C-alpha positions as CSV (number, residue, x, y, z in Angstrom):
1,M,19.2,4.8,-48.8
2,K,16.5,2.8,-48.3
3,T,17.7,1.6,-45.1
4,F,18.7,5.3,-44.0
5,F,14.8,6.1,-44.6
6,I,13.4,3.4,-42.6
7,L,15.8,4.0,-39.6
8,A,14.8,8.1,-40.1
9,A,11.1,6.7,-40.4
10,A,11.8,4.8,-37.0
11,L,13.2,7.3,-35.1
12,L,11.1,9.6,-36.1
13,F,8.0,7.2,-34.8
14,N,9.9,6.8,-31.6
15,L,10.7,10.9,-31.3
16,C,6.3,10.9,-31.8
17,A,5.8,8.5,-29.2
18,Q,8.4,9.8,-26.5
19,A,6.6,13.3,-27.1
20,Q,3.2,11.9,-26.5
21,S,1.3,13.3,-23.1
22,K,0.8,9.8,-20.7
23,V,-2.9,9.6,-19.7
24,Y,-3.1,6.9,-16.7
25,F,-6.6,5.6,-16.2
26,T,-8.2,3.0,-14.1
27,K,-11.9,1.3,-13.9
28,E,-12.1,1.8,-10.4
29,I,-13.2,4.6,-8.3
30,S,-12.5,4.8,-4.7
31,P,-9.9,6.1,-2.3
32,E,-7.3,3.7,-3.2
33,A,-7.6,4.4,-6.5
34,L,-7.0,7.7,-6.1
35,V,-4.1,7.2,-4.5
36,R,-2.8,4.6,-6.5
37,I,-3.5,6.9,-9.7
38,Y,-1.5,10.2,-7.8
39,K,1.4,7.7,-7.2
40,A,1.4,6.5,-11.1
41,L,1.9,10.1,-12.6
42,G,5.4,10.2,-10.5
43,K,5.5,13.7,-9.6
44,E,5.5,13.7,-5.6
45,T,3.6,17.3,-4.3
46,K,5.7,19.7,-2.1
47,G,5.2,22.5,-0.3
48,R,1.6,24.1,0.6
49,V,-0.5,21.9,-1.4
50,A,-4.0,23.1,-2.5
51,V,-6.7,20.2,-3.9
52,K,-8.9,22.1,-6.3
53,I,-12.5,20.9,-6.2
54,S,-16.1,22.0,-6.6
55,T,-17.7,21.7,-3.5
56,G,-21.0,21.4,-5.4
57,E,-24.4,23.4,-5.7
58,A,-26.7,22.9,-2.1
59,G,-29.2,20.3,-3.4
60,G,-26.9,19.0,-6.1
61,H,-25.5,15.3,-5.2
62,N,-23.2,14.3,-8.3
63,Y,-20.2,16.6,-7.1
64,L,-17.0,14.2,-5.2
65,K,-17.4,13.3,-1.9
66,P,-15.0,13.8,1.0
67,T,-14.8,10.3,1.7
68,L,-13.9,9.2,-2.1
69,I,-11.2,12.0,-1.7
70,R,-10.1,11.9,1.8
71,D,-7.4,9.2,1.4
72,L,-5.6,11.2,-1.3
73,V,-6.2,14.6,0.4
74,D,-4.3,12.9,3.8
75,E,-0.9,11.6,1.3
76,V,-0.3,14.7,0.1
77,N,-1.6,17.1,3.5
78,G,-3.2,18.8,1.5
79,T,-6.3,21.9,1.7
80,I,-9.5,21.9,0.1
81,V,-9.4,24.8,-1.8
82,E,-12.7,26.6,-3.6
83,C,-13.7,30.3,-4.9
84,N,-17.2,32.0,-5.0
85,T,-19.4,31.6,-8.0
86,A,-20.8,34.1,-10.0
87,Y,-24.3,33.0,-10.3
88,P,-27.4,33.2,-7.3
89,G,-27.5,30.0,-5.1
90,K,-25.9,28.8,-2.1
91,R,-22.1,29.5,-3.1
92,N,-21.9,32.9,-4.6
93,T,-21.3,34.6,-1.0
94,T,-18.4,33.3,1.3
95,A,-21.4,33.2,3.8
96,V,-24.2,30.9,2.2
97,H,-20.4,29.3,0.3
98,W,-19.4,28.0,4.0
99,E,-22.8,26.8,4.7
100,T,-23.1,24.7,1.3
101,I,-19.3,23.3,2.2
102,H,-20.4,22.2,5.9
103,E,-23.8,20.6,4.9
104,H,-21.5,18.7,2.1
105,G,-19.2,17.4,5.4
106,F,-16.1,19.2,3.6
107,D,-14.8,20.8,6.7
108,S,-15.7,18.0,9.2
109,I,-13.0,16.2,7.2
110,F,-10.5,18.8,5.9
111,A,-8.9,22.2,5.8
112,V,-10.7,24.3,3.9
113,D,-10.0,27.4,1.7
114,I,-12.7,29.9,-0.4
115,M,-9.5,31.7,-1.6
116,D,-11.3,34.7,-2.6
117,E,-13.0,35.2,1.0
118,Y,-11.0,38.5,1.7
119,G,-10.6,39.5,-2.3
120,D,-8.8,38.6,-5.5
121,I,-5.4,39.2,-7.4
122,R,-4.5,39.6,-11.0
123,I,-2.7,36.8,-12.7
124,P,-0.8,37.4,-16.2
125,V,-2.4,35.5,-19.2
126,K,-0.4,34.8,-22.1
127,D,-3.0,34.6,-24.7
128,K,-4.9,38.1,-24.8
129,K,-7.1,38.0,-26.8
130,H,-10.3,38.1,-25.0
131,I,-9.3,38.7,-21.4
132,K,-6.0,40.7,-20.7
133,Y,-5.6,38.9,-17.2
134,D,-6.8,36.0,-14.9
135,I,-8.8,36.9,-11.5
136,V,-8.3,34.5,-9.0
137,G,-8.9,34.2,-5.2
138,S,-5.8,36.0,-3.1
139,H,-5.0,33.0,-1.6
140,L,-3.5,30.8,-4.6
141,A,-0.7,32.8,-3.5
142,N,-0.7,31.0,-0.2
143,Y,0.4,27.8,-2.0
144,D,3.9,26.3,-3.9
145,F,1.4,23.0,-5.6
146,M,-2.4,22.4,-6.5
147,I,-3.9,19.0,-7.3
148,N,-6.2,19.6,-9.8
149,L,-9.4,17.0,-9.1
150,A,-12.0,17.5,-11.2
151,H,-15.2,15.6,-11.7
152,F,-15.7,14.8,-15.1
153,K,-19.9,15.6,-16.6
154,G,-21.9,17.9,-18.3
155,H,-22.1,21.4,-18.1
156,A,-25.5,24.1,-19.0
157,M,-22.5,26.2,-20.8
158,G,-19.2,24.5,-21.6
159,G,-20.6,21.6,-22.6
160,F,-18.7,19.4,-20.0
161,G,-16.7,19.9,-16.9
162,G,-13.1,18.6,-16.7
163,V,-9.9,19.8,-15.7
164,L,-9.8,22.9,-17.8
165,K,-12.8,24.0,-16.5
166,N,-12.1,23.4,-12.8
167,Q,-8.5,25.1,-13.3
168,S,-10.7,28.0,-15.2
169,I,-13.8,28.9,-14.1
170,G,-12.9,27.4,-10.8
171,V,-10.0,29.1,-9.7
172,A,-11.2,32.3,-11.0
173,S,-13.0,34.3,-8.0
174,S,-16.2,35.5,-7.8
175,A,-15.4,38.3,-10.3
176,G,-12.7,36.5,-12.4
177,K,-15.8,33.7,-13.2
178,A,-17.7,37.2,-14.5
179,Y,-14.8,38.3,-16.2
180,I,-14.3,34.8,-18.3
181,H,-17.9,34.2,-18.8
182,S,-18.1,37.7,-20.6
183,A,-15.0,36.9,-22.2
184,G,-13.6,39.7,-21.1
185,K,-16.4,41.9,-20.7
186,V,-17.8,42.4,-17.0
187,Q,-16.4,41.5,-13.7
188,S,-19.9,41.5,-11.6
189,Q,-22.4,39.0,-10.8
190,E,-25.0,41.6,-11.6
191,E,-23.7,42.6,-15.7
192,V,-22.3,39.0,-16.8
193,W,-25.4,37.0,-17.6
194,N,-26.2,40.1,-20.0
195,N,-23.1,40.7,-21.2
196,L,-22.4,36.8,-22.7
197,P,-20.6,36.4,-25.8
198,A,-20.2,33.9,-28.9
199,Q,-19.7,30.7,-27.1
200,D,-16.3,30.1,-28.7
201,Y,-15.1,33.4,-26.9
202,F,-16.4,32.0,-23.9
203,L,-14.0,29.2,-24.2
204,E,-11.3,30.7,-25.6
205,S,-11.2,32.8,-22.8
206,M,-11.6,29.6,-20.3
207,A,-8.5,28.2,-22.0
208,A,-6.6,31.3,-21.6
209,A,-7.6,31.5,-18.4
210,A,-6.4,27.5,-17.5
211,Q,-2.9,28.3,-19.3
212,A,-2.7,31.1,-16.6
213,V,-2.8,29.3,-13.8
214,A,-0.6,26.5,-15.3
215,D,1.5,29.4,-15.6
216,Y,1.3,30.3,-12.3
217,F,2.4,27.1,-10.7
218,N,4.6,26.8,-13.0
219,G,4.6,22.8,-13.2
220,N,3.9,21.9,-9.6
221,I,0.3,21.0,-11.0
222,I,-1.3,17.5,-11.5
223,Y,-4.4,16.8,-13.1
224,I,-7.1,13.9,-12.4
225,N,-10.7,13.5,-13.6
226,V,-13.2,11.3,-12.1
227,M,-15.7,9.7,-14.6
228,N,-18.6,8.7,-12.4
229,N,-22.2,9.9,-11.6
230,M,-21.9,11.7,-15.2
231,S,-24.9,13.7,-15.1
232,V,-25.6,16.0,-18.5
233,D,-25.6,18.5,-15.5
234,C,-22.8,20.3,-13.9
235,D,-22.1,20.2,-10.0
236,C,-22.8,23.9,-10.0
237,D,-26.4,23.0,-11.0
238,S,-29.1,22.4,-7.6
239,N,-31.0,20.5,-9.9
240,P,-29.5,17.9,-12.1
241,A,-30.6,15.6,-14.1
242,A,-30.2,12.0,-13.4
243,P,-26.8,10.6,-15.4
244,A,-27.4,8.2,-18.1
245,I,-24.0,6.9,-18.7
246,K,-22.3,4.6,-15.9
247,D,-19.3,6.0,-14.4
248,M,-16.2,4.8,-16.4
249,G,-13.3,5.2,-13.6
250,I,-10.3,7.6,-13.0
251,M,-8.0,9.6,-15.6
252,A,-4.5,11.7,-14.5
253,S,-2.3,13.2,-16.6
254,L,0.0,16.1,-16.0
255,D,-0.8,17.4,-19.4
256,P,-4.6,19.0,-18.6
257,V,-5.5,18.8,-22.4
258,A,-4.4,15.4,-22.8
259,L,-6.7,14.4,-20.3
260,D,-9.8,16.2,-20.9
261,Q,-9.5,14.8,-24.3
262,A,-9.3,11.6,-23.4
263,C,-11.8,11.6,-21.1
264,L,-14.1,12.9,-24.3
265,D,-12.7,10.7,-26.5
266,K,-14.1,7.7,-24.1
267,I,-17.6,9.4,-23.6
268,F,-17.7,9.6,-27.5
269,N,-16.1,6.6,-28.5
270,H,-18.3,4.5,-25.7
271,K,-21.0,2.2,-27.1
272,A,-24.5,2.8,-25.8
273,T,-26.5,0.2,-24.1
274,A,-29.7,0.0,-22.0
275,G,-29.1,1.5,-18.7
276,D,-25.6,3.1,-20.4
277,D,-26.3,5.7,-22.7
278,N,-23.9,8.2,-23.9
279,K,-26.2,9.7,-26.2
280,P,-27.5,12.3,-24.0
281,L,-24.1,13.7,-22.6
282,I,-22.6,13.7,-25.9
283,E,-25.5,15.8,-27.5
284,R,-25.0,18.4,-24.4
285,I,-20.9,18.8,-25.4
286,N,-22.0,19.0,-29.2
287,R,-24.7,21.7,-28.1
288,Q,-22.0,24.4,-26.9
289,H,-19.2,23.0,-29.1
290,G,-17.6,22.0,-25.9
291,T,-14.7,19.9,-27.3
292,Y,-13.2,22.9,-29.1
293,I,-12.0,24.0,-25.5
294,T,-9.4,21.5,-25.7
295,D,-8.5,22.3,-29.8
296,Y,-8.1,26.0,-28.9
297,A,-6.1,25.0,-25.3
298,E,-3.4,22.9,-27.3
299,K,-3.2,26.0,-29.9
300,I,-2.0,28.4,-27.7
301,G,0.2,25.8,-26.1
302,L,-1.4,24.3,-22.8
303,G,-1.0,20.8,-24.2
304,S,-1.4,18.1,-26.4
305,K,-4.4,16.5,-27.4
306,T,-2.3,13.5,-29.0
307,Y,-1.4,11.1,-26.0
308,T,-0.6,7.6,-24.7
309,L,-3.2,5.8,-22.5
310,I,-1.9,3.7,-19.7
311,D,-3.9,1.9,-17.9
312,I,-2.6,1.0,-14.1
313,D,-5.0,-2.2,-13.8
314,N,-2.7,-4.1,-16.3
315,Q,0.4,-3.1,-14.4
């Protein structure tokens, strides 16, 4: 009987280990490393490929540079995709957004698509606690596969930005961004900032929207977080604070929850030294209850916070 319980426990342990999501990691941040970690995932792109990034607000300088991502975008024959913002700046209308895209050099290297340039569409959401649908750029329908290529950093409203934010707020049209930010109350740039909800409602709305996009692509998404230039401020900030923490590397997964959680763990478990301080970023995340988004995303079934970290530098 004792042997039976030992064998059963071993089997259960193996099953749990197999069920854990895999998160791949490399310390190297380079065009070659991005291609290498994409290939490590073992899931090839197919059809028309959207590469979702943030083009960065005018004046900012921490966004993922075209020279860094070029080899990966070329490898998958992808199109850079974005949507207009819901706050005043140089990306809140199509006209000024194109100017910023040009200033940052994206359109000189890649095909670029502002997905809500000609309108938006609604896609279903499973979790209707706050939002009843997700409003995304209409051109999302033109793509068969998405690479969610996020810059991991702080964020004034969400606490941090990773693949979950990039897939929710990032894929939403300008109206969709207002809808998520207001937890389903309004859909216009003019009204949203006077209709902000409780913080957790906003984070729950982001998780629901991210799940809607995942369901829309039916598994045809891969997720990458680049952990460089990690200011406490987002790339949507035209004058971000200087990063206090040093670059860490690149992480990738087929599970967005596991990936963002792995990056959070990397930040929170980091040992601060002079010139390499994780405390400001942790304070920003905690101030906005940012870690709650992975809790809620796991709760609604978008992914798992439990993961196995695989260092591809040691393979």
